[in-house]
N, C-alpha and C positions, 0 to 999 in steps of 0.2 A: 100464529099457529102455522106449523110446517106439516106438509103431507109427505115428507120423505120416508123412504124405507132404508135407513142406513145399515151398515154392516153390523153394528152392535145389536140390532134387533133380529138378526138372522141366527137361528139356533143351529149350530153346526157340531158341537161337541158330542162325540160318540157316547160317552157315559151318560150325559143328560138325555140324549135321544133314547137310549136304552132304558132309562129310568122312567120315562113318561108312561109307557104302557103298563109297567109294573106297579108304579106308585101313584100315578095320576088318576084323576077322576075322568070318567067317560061321559061325554055329551054327544047326543046324536041329533042331527037335523039333516034330512036328505038334501043334498047328496054327500054329506060329510059325516065322518065319525071323528070326533075331536078328543084328544087326550090333553088334560089340563093339569098342570102342577103349579099350585099357587105359591106366592112368595118367591124366594130365591134372589133374583137379580133386581136391580133398581129400575130396570126398564123391561117391558114385555118383549119376549122373544118368540119367534114363530118359525115353524118348519112345515113344509107342504109335501105330501107324498101321494103319488099317483101310481098304482101298481102296474107293473109290466104285464101281469097276467090278464088284466082287463083291456089294456091298450098296448098292442104290440109295437106300434109306430111311435118313435120318439117325438115326432112332430105333434101328435095328439096329446101326449103326456105333457110336453112343454107348454102347449096352448092352455091346458087346464091349470097348470101351475102358475102361469102368467096371470090368468084371470083371477085366481085365488089370491095371489100376492097383491094384485091391484085392488081388489075388494078390501083386503086387510089394510093396505096403505091409506086408502081413502076414509075408512070407517073406524080406525083404531082410536082416534081421539074422541070421536062422537060416542062410540059405544062403551069404551073403557074408562076414559078420563084419566085419572092418576093410578088406577088399579094395575098391578103388575103380576105377571105369571109367565110360565112357559107353555106354549101351545104346539101341538102336532096335529095338523089337519090331514086326514086320510080320506081321499076321494073314493067312495064306494059304489057310485053309480056305474052302470054298464054302458051308458051312452054319454055323449057330450052335452052338458046342460048349457043353457044360455047364461050370459053374464048376470042378468037380473036375478035368476034363481040362485046363482052362486053367491052374489052379494047379499041377498036376503038371508041365506043360511049362515053366512059368516057373521052378519050382524046379530042374528038370533043367538048363535053360540057365544059370541063375545058378551052379549047382555046376560045370558044365563050364567056365565062364569063368574060374574060379579056377585051373584046370589049364593054361590057355594061357600 
């Protein structure tokens, strides 16, 4: 079992990112709002967004994105298994949450997405 977060798991295509809020299902678990589009690729792909409106400093936005990606990297095999889909995690909290809260929310969203 590998815990890597390789490039093929990063969601970067503009058309796919634009389709997620339009066509995907919405899952909410504080501090995230997640858009999930099931099927598609043979591997799950992820994108993380932290709005500049909430956090003006890039240092804080990058910290939250790093914490979220780390939680995804460590828990994707445990929570998803062989389930595939595209995910956009949008951080909606107004303050910086601890890693444990972020990890719990990510695991909950990944587990809920299997039931869709």
